C-alpha positions as CSV (number, residue, x, y, z in Angstrom):
1,M,169.0,24.9,87.9
2,E,172.1,23.2,89.4
3,A,174.2,23.9,92.5
4,T,176.8,25.5,90.4
5,F,174.3,28.4,89.4
6,W,174.3,29.6,93.1
7,H,177.9,28.9,93.8
8,Q,178.7,31.0,90.7
9,K,176.4,33.8,91.9
10,W,178.3,34.2,95.2
11,E,181.7,33.7,93.6
12,K,181.0,36.4,91.1
13,G,179.3,38.8,93.7
14,E,176.0,38.7,91.8
15,T,173.9,38.9,94.8
16,A,171.3,41.7,94.1
17,F,168.9,39.5,96.0
18,H,170.6,40.2,99.2
19,E,168.9,42.9,101.2
20,A,171.0,45.6,103.0
21,E,168.5,45.7,105.8
22,P,166.2,43.3,107.7
23,N,162.9,42.7,106.0
24,P,160.3,45.3,107.2
25,L,157.5,42.7,107.0
26,L,159.4,40.3,109.1
27,M,160.0,43.1,111.7
28,R,156.3,44.0,111.8
29,H,154.8,40.6,112.1
30,W,157.4,38.3,113.8
31,D,155.7,38.8,117.3
32,G,152.6,37.2,115.8
33,L,154.2,33.8,116.1
34,S,154.3,34.2,120.0
35,L,157.7,32.5,120.3
36,A,159.5,32.7,123.6
37,E,162.9,34.1,123.8
38,G,165.4,31.3,123.1
39,S,163.2,29.7,120.6
40,R,165.1,28.0,117.9
41,V,164.2,29.3,114.4
42,F,165.2,27.6,111.0
43,V,166.2,29.8,108.1
44,P,166.6,27.6,104.9
45,L,168.8,28.6,102.0
46,C,169.8,31.6,104.2
47,G,172.8,33.1,102.4
48,K,173.9,35.9,104.7
49,T,170.6,37.6,105.3
50,R,170.4,40.5,107.7
51,D,167.2,38.9,109.0
52,I,169.4,36.4,110.8
53,G,171.0,39.4,112.8
54,W,167.7,40.7,113.6
55,L,166.3,37.4,114.8
56,H,169.5,36.8,116.7
57,G,169.1,40.2,118.4
58,R,165.6,39.2,119.5
59,G,167.3,36.5,121.7
60,H,166.4,33.5,119.4
61,R,168.7,30.6,118.5
62,I,169.1,30.5,114.8
63,V,170.0,27.6,112.6
64,G,170.3,28.0,108.8
65,V,171.3,25.9,105.8
66,E,173.1,27.3,102.9
67,L,174.8,25.8,99.7
68,S,177.7,28.2,99.5
69,E,180.3,28.7,102.1
70,I,181.1,32.2,101.0
71,P,178.1,34.0,102.5
72,V,178.2,31.9,105.7
73,A,181.7,33.1,106.3
74,E,180.7,36.6,105.5
75,L,177.6,36.4,107.8
76,F,179.7,35.5,110.9
77,E,182.3,38.2,110.0
78,E,179.5,40.8,109.7
79,M,178.0,39.8,113.1
80,A,181.5,39.8,114.7
81,I,181.0,36.2,115.7
82,V,184.0,33.8,115.6
83,P,182.4,30.5,114.7
84,K,183.5,27.0,115.5
85,I,183.9,25.1,112.2
86,S,183.3,21.4,112.2
87,Q,182.2,18.6,109.9
88,S,178.7,16.9,110.2
89,G,178.4,14.2,107.7
90,T,178.4,15.9,104.3
91,F,177.8,19.4,105.9
92,T,180.3,21.9,107.2
93,R,179.0,23.4,110.4
94,Y,179.6,26.9,111.4
95,S,178.5,27.3,115.0
96,S,178.4,29.7,118.0
97,E,176.4,29.9,121.1
98,R,173.1,30.9,119.4
99,L,173.8,30.8,115.8
100,E,174.7,27.9,113.5
101,V,174.6,27.4,109.8
102,L,175.0,24.1,107.9
103,V,176.8,24.5,104.7
104,G,175.7,21.9,102.1
105,D,172.6,20.6,100.2
106,F,169.3,21.3,101.7
107,F,167.8,18.2,100.3
108,A,170.5,16.1,102.1
109,L,169.5,17.6,105.4
110,S,168.0,15.2,108.0
111,S,165.8,16.1,111.0
112,E,168.5,14.4,113.2
113,L,171.2,16.7,111.8
114,L,169.0,19.7,112.1
115,G,167.7,19.2,115.4
116,E,164.3,20.5,116.8
117,V,163.2,23.9,115.7
118,D,160.2,26.0,116.9
119,A,159.5,28.0,113.7
120,V,160.7,28.5,110.2
121,Y,161.4,31.8,108.3
122,D,161.6,31.4,104.5
123,R,162.5,34.7,102.8
124,G,164.4,33.4,99.7
125,A,164.2,29.7,99.5
126,L,161.0,28.7,97.9
127,V,161.1,31.6,95.5
128,A,164.7,30.7,94.4
129,L,163.8,27.2,93.3
130,P,162.5,26.1,89.8
131,A,159.0,24.6,89.5
132,E,160.2,21.1,89.4
133,L,162.0,21.4,92.7
134,R,159.5,23.3,94.8
135,P,157.1,20.4,95.8
136,T,160.1,18.4,96.8
137,Y,161.5,21.3,98.8
138,A,158.3,21.9,100.6
139,T,157.7,18.3,101.5
140,H,161.3,18.0,102.7
141,L,160.9,21.2,104.9
142,L,157.9,19.8,106.6
143,E,159.5,16.6,107.2
144,V,162.8,17.9,108.7
145,T,161.1,20.5,110.9
146,G,158.1,18.6,111.9
147,A,155.7,20.8,110.2
148,R,156.5,23.8,112.4
149,P,154.7,27.1,111.8
150,Q,156.5,29.5,109.4
151,L,156.6,32.9,108.0
152,L,157.2,33.0,104.2
153,V,158.0,35.8,101.8
154,T,156.7,35.6,98.3
155,L,157.1,38.0,95.4
156,H,154.5,39.3,92.8
157,Y,155.4,40.9,89.4
158,E,154.3,40.8,85.9
159,A,155.5,37.5,84.6
160,H,156.3,38.8,81.1
161,Q,158.7,41.5,82.6
162,L,161.1,39.2,84.6
163,E,162.4,35.7,84.3
164,G,163.1,34.0,87.7
165,P,164.6,33.5,90.0
166,P,163.0,34.8,92.1
167,F,160.0,32.9,90.9
168,L,156.3,33.4,91.3
169,V,154.9,30.8,93.8
170,E,151.9,32.3,95.4
171,S,149.3,30.1,93.4
172,E,151.2,27.0,94.6
173,L,151.2,27.7,98.4
174,E,147.9,25.7,99.1
175,S,149.2,22.6,97.4
176,H,152.6,22.8,99.3
177,Y,151.4,23.7,102.7
178,G,147.7,23.4,102.9
179,S,147.3,26.6,105.0
180,A,148.9,30.0,104.1
181,V,147.4,33.2,105.3
182,P,148.6,36.5,103.9
183,L,149.6,39.0,106.5
184,E,150.8,42.1,104.5
185,R,151.8,43.1,101.0
186,R,154.1,46.0,100.2
187,Q,155.7,47.4,97.0
188,I,159.4,46.9,96.8
189,P,161.3,50.2,96.8
190,G,163.1,50.5,93.5
191,G,161.5,47.3,92.2
192,L,163.5,44.2,90.9
193,R,166.4,44.1,88.5
194,G,166.6,47.5,87.1
195,G,163.2,48.7,88.2
196,V,160.7,46.0,87.5
197,K,157.6,46.9,89.5
198,A,157.2,44.2,92.2
199,W,155.5,43.5,95.5
200,E,156.5,41.1,98.3
201,T,153.9,39.4,100.5
202,L,154.4,37.8,104.0
203,W,152.4,34.8,104.7
204,Q,151.9,32.8,107.9
205,V,151.9,29.1,107.1
206,K,150.4,26.8,109.7
207,P,150.5,23.2,108.4
208,A,149.2,22.0,111.9
209,D,147.3,19.2,110.5
210,A,150.2,18.0,108.2
211,K,152.0,14.8,108.9
212,A,155.7,15.2,108.1
213,G,156.6,13.5,105.0
214,K,153.0,12.8,103.9
215,P,150.4,14.8,101.9
216,L,148.6,17.6,103.6
217,T,145.1,15.8,103.4
218,G,142.6,17.4,105.6
219,A,144.6,20.5,106.3
220,R,142.7,23.8,106.5
221,K,143.1,25.4,103.1
222,S,143.0,29.3,103.3
223,C,145.4,30.6,100.8
224,R,143.5,33.8,100.3
225,P,144.6,36.4,97.8
226,V,145.9,39.8,99.2
227,P,143.9,42.7,98.0
């Protein structure tokens, strides 16, 4: 799956993965991270998710990274924010007082370019990537964020009914992050792609024992199944 796949999705408007409202699991469990107002939250592969507007409304500073410039421009327009647009290495940076999005390849992102963050919210990044890229994604995410706590949304459906993306990743979380605790699972109203019955689960990932860029040896492993 190459970058052109996602560029074409946005160019053709094939964005059924974009939710019209903020994620209800996020809204119910965000306070569990106990972040202070003004904390900086990283949203990888962010598209134009309405979750950003919700987090922004909670007083947080948001930084995202997105491959396509189309949803980034639309995000700022929908939030009625006029961004400053500049170049940072290979990335185009859209920025305002409490919101910035780097347009470019996530795998080219450095911790210096990203800056310090307090937490990560991943609703559509890990599940969007094919199996061969997910370990590299998880390792790089820990490296550039300093292994900050994160909330992660995964999906569950009968594998024979749907070909990803979104992909099934729940069985991999322990190997990627060491510690992932399920907070809540809900059935997705209307299902996926024409009514395929599906559920989404919100996980709290706490790779506190991880060393950025190194294997998660010694991390507490508690990737429990959701009833």
